[in-house]
N, C-alpha and C positions, 0 to 999 in steps of 0.2 A: 504494500500500500504506500502511496506517496502523497505528500501534501498538495493541496490545490495551489495553482499559481496565484501569487499576490500581484495582480494587475488591476489597477484602479480605473475608474471611469470618470475622470475629471472633466467638467465642462463639455460633456457629451462626446469626448474624444477618447477612443480606446488606444492607449499607447503601451506597447510591450517594451519592457526593459528587462534585461537578462542577467542571470547570475550563475556562477559555477554551482553553488548549492542553494541559492535562493535569490529572488529578485523582487524589487518593488519600484513603483513609478514615483516621480516627483513632478512638481509643477513650477514653471517659471511664472511667478505671481505677477510680475510687471507686464509681461506680454500676453498672459492668459493662455500660453501654450503648455502642454504637458512635457515633462522632461524626465530623464532617468539615467542611471548608471548601470552598466552590465557587469556582472561579476566575472572575474578572470583571475586565475591563480597567479599570473604574472603581474596583474594589477594595472589596468588602464581604465580610463573613464571618459565619458563624453556626455552628450545631451541627446534627447529624443523629443522633438517638438510636435507641432500639429501635423495632421495628415498631409502628406505630400512635401513636407519640409522637415521631416524628422531625421535625426541621425543619432547614432549611439556608438559607444565603444565599451571596452571592458573595464570593470572596476573590481573591487575585491573586498575581502574581509578586512575590517579595520583593526582587528586585534586589540581593540581598546585604545588605540593610539589616535583616532580621529574623532574623538568626542567633543573636543573644543572646550572642555570644562575645567581642565587643569588639575583634575584629581583622578583617583582610581575609578575604574569602571564600576558603576552601580552605587557610587557614593553621593550622587546628586550634584547640585551646583545651582548657580543662579539661572533664572529663566531667560530665554532670548528676549531681546528688547523689541522684536517684531519688525526689524528693518531688512531682513534678507529677502531677495527676490530670485536668487538662483543658488543652487548648491550642487557640487559635483564631488564624488568620492572616488579615490583610487584605492589601490591595495592598502597603503599605509599613510595616505594623505587625504585631506579634504580642503576644498576651497569654497568660499561663499561670496557672491556678489551682493553688495548692499544696494538699497534703493538710490543712494547717492552716486552710484557708479564706481565706488571703490571696491577693491578685491582684498579679501582677508583669507589667509591660509593657515593650516596647522597640521601637526602630525610629524612624521619622520622627516629629518632635515640633514642627514649626513651627506647628501648630494646637492644641497642647496635648493631643494624643490619647494620649500616654503616661499622663497622669492624675496626675502628681505635683505639679501646680500651677505648672509652669514652661513656658516656651516656648523653652528653649535646649538646649544639648547640643554635640556635635561638629559642625563643618561637614561636610556630606556631599553626595555626588553619585554619579557612576558612574566607577569605576576610580581608579587612583592619582592622576591629575591632576584628579579630580572633575569630569570633563567632563559637561555637561548639568545640573549642579546649579543650582538657582534661587537668586537673591540672598536671603540670610537663611534658607536651608533648613538645618534643624538635626536632628540625630539623637541618640538615646541607644542605642548599640550593645550595651549590657549591661542586663539586667533591673533595673527599679526598682520598688519596691512602691507600689501605689496606697493610701497610708496612710489616706486619708479613709474607706475602706471597711472598715478593720480586718481581722478574720479571719472575716467573715461572708458571703463570696461563694459563691454556688451555681451561677452560670452566667455566661458572658461571650460577647459578640458584637462583632465589629469591623467597622465600616462604612468608607466612604471618609472618611478624616481624622477619624474619631470612634470612640468606644467606648461600649458600654453593658454594665452588669452587673446581674444579679439577685441580691439578697441572700437569706439564709436566711429572713428574715421576710416575703418576698414583695414587698418594695419594689424599685423599679427606679431606677437611677442612670446618667446619661450625661454625657459630657464630650468636648470637642474642637470641631470645626467646626460652626457653628450658623447659617449663612446661610439655610438653608431650613427652620429650625425643627426640625432633626434631633434635638435634645436633648430635645424633648418637654416643656419647662418653660414653654411658653406664649409664648416669645420667639423672635425672630430676631436678637437682639443679643448683644453680648459685647465683649471687648477686641479691638483690632485685631491680627490674626495673619497669618502668611504674608507673602509678598512683595507682596501686593496689599492688605494691611490688612483682610482679611475677618474677620467676627466669630467669635470662639471663646470657649470657657470651659474653661480647662485644669484646673479642679478639678471633680470630680463634682457634679452637681446632681440633685435628686430629681425624678422624673416623678410629681408629686403627684397628678394626676388618677387614676392607677391604684391609689393606696393601697398596701395590702400584700397584694394578691391576685394578683400575677403568677406564672404557672406556667411560662411558656415565652417565649423571646425570639428574634426573628429580625431581622437587619439587612441591608437592601439597600444600594445605593450611597448614596442620599440620603434614604431613608425607613426606618422601622423598624415592626415590629408586635409586639404582645405578646398572648399568650393568657392570659386570666384563669382562675382556678380554677373559675369557674362555666361555662366553655366559651365565653364571649364573646371576640371578637377586636377589638383596638383598634390603630389605625395612625396614624402622624404623619410629618411631614417633607415632602419634595418631593412634589407632587401633580400635576405638569403632565400626566402620562399617566394620571391617575386611580389612582395607586399605592396610595392609602390605602383605596380601596374604598367610599367613601360616596356614589358616584354623580356626583361633580363632577370636573372636570379643566380644563386650559388655564390661561392666564395669570391669569384672574380668580380662580383657586383654586390658584395656584402653590405656596403654602406652607400647611401645616397644622401650626402649632407646638404645638398641644394635641392629644393623642390623641382620635380620633373612633372611634365604634363602627362596625364593619362590620355594620350592622343586618340585612342580608339573611340572614346566617348564624345569627342568633339566638344561642343558647347551645349550638350543635351542634359547635363546633370541637374537634378532637382534636389537630391539629398544624398548624404554619404554616411556610412557607418564603418567603424574599424573594430575588429576583434583582436585576439591575441597576435596572430600573424597573418590575418586575412583582412580583406576589405570588400565591402559591397556598396554599390551606388544605385539609386533609383533614377531612372531616366525620365525625362519630361513626358514620354509617351506611356509611362507606367510600367515599363519593363525593369527587371532587376538584373544587375550585372555583378559578378563576384570573381575574386582572384586572390592568389596568395597560397598559404598552406592548403594542402589537399582537403577538399570537402566532398561529400557525396554528390553534390548537385552540379559540379563543374568538371570539365574534361581534365584528364591528368596527362602530364608529359613524361611520366615514368620515373621522375626524380623527386617525388614528394611535393611538386609544385603544381598548382592549378592555374591554367591559362585563363585570361580574361574572357568570359563568355556569358551570354544571357542565361538566366535560370528559367528555362522554357516552361517548367511546371507552374510557374507563377503567372504566365501570360503577360498581359499588359494591364494588370489590375492592382499593382502594388502602390500603396499610398505612403507607407512608412516601413522602415527596417531598423532592427536593433540586433547587435551581435554580442555573444558571450565568448568564452575561450574557444569552444569548439561546437557551438550551436548558433542557429540564427532563427529569428522570428520576424514575420512581417504582418502588417495589417493591410488587407486588401481594400479596394475602393468601397465595398459594401459593408465595411467594418468587421468582417470576419478575421479571425486570428489564426495563423498557421506557423508551425515551427518544424525544424529538422536539424539533424546532426546528433551529437553525443546526447545520450539519455541515461547515463549511469546514475545520476542523481535525481532523475525525474524532472529535469529542467525543461522538457518539452511540454509538460502540462496536459498530456493526453491520458493521464491515469495509469501510465505504465513506467517501468524502469528497465534498463538493460542495454541491448544493442542499439547502435546509432540508427536513426530513422531516415529513410528516403523511400518514396517521395514524401513531401511535407505532410504532416498530420494536422488536422484541425484541433484547436484548443477549445474545449467546451466551457468557455467563459460565461458565467451567469450574467445576464444583463437585466437591468431594472425594467 
């Protein structure tokens, strides 16, 4: 027996948000669109908005580090002042956008992913004795403002040990872990961070190639994608599985530190979602396209990489898409909900667990 999927029905919009073990939706209060984070053991996060404009990425278990209360889990704390309009949770980080456009982040900070320019904080781990903590692992258990962005933040996405934010002017800024070029500034360098001295940048850097035309952002585990105002899609970061969608993959194309266009899709993209090592995009004609690590719905090239191709089983009726580590869900134009991929934890919501599912299975979501 498996738990029922916790998908809410805010504002009349059914928005699926995915998790490795569980999932719930959230709402962008300011815009009135529903949003969410998808669970992923690697820990990425994103947003899922209104039908036809939704995107998502993977997020994860907070381990008690992303509560923002400054104390131990379950000990309570002061109530929220009620000024948050967007929240996005990654594996061990959380960020919230306030009504005034400022961005506040908290959680693990060994790679500078909180964004306040530091690599320090409280020593953290698991439980009172901090068992399992890594040497030099630091956290900021209370929200701190990402002052470099001022009060101009329009959207935030949290990936694994990094964060990206879109400003009101359409520019994109990223910070944190950069070993795979995840920050999109054309480098794989930075100051030594974390217990292994991996490169990071604890202060936001601009993704200059995208200019001031970014309309939507999605963050996977080690790669990110941005939809521009003209409907083109650009991706960067880790590309071992062909995550960025430019037709390359493997060790020879392991990192793409500068955004590259997903040329196959032209200017047709309406929404984008990023999972652990995969990406999906909804076209303006309602078709769904996916690529990256092999999934059951796309063609395989024999090397564990899925080539960019339409998901024929969904036809031209996709309104929104959200991705977990190894499963995907979509909302079709008539508001029905469908999922496929790994189902070991019951994440597909069809009342079963076990083997991966393909073709997509309908989710019996109760409706009012």
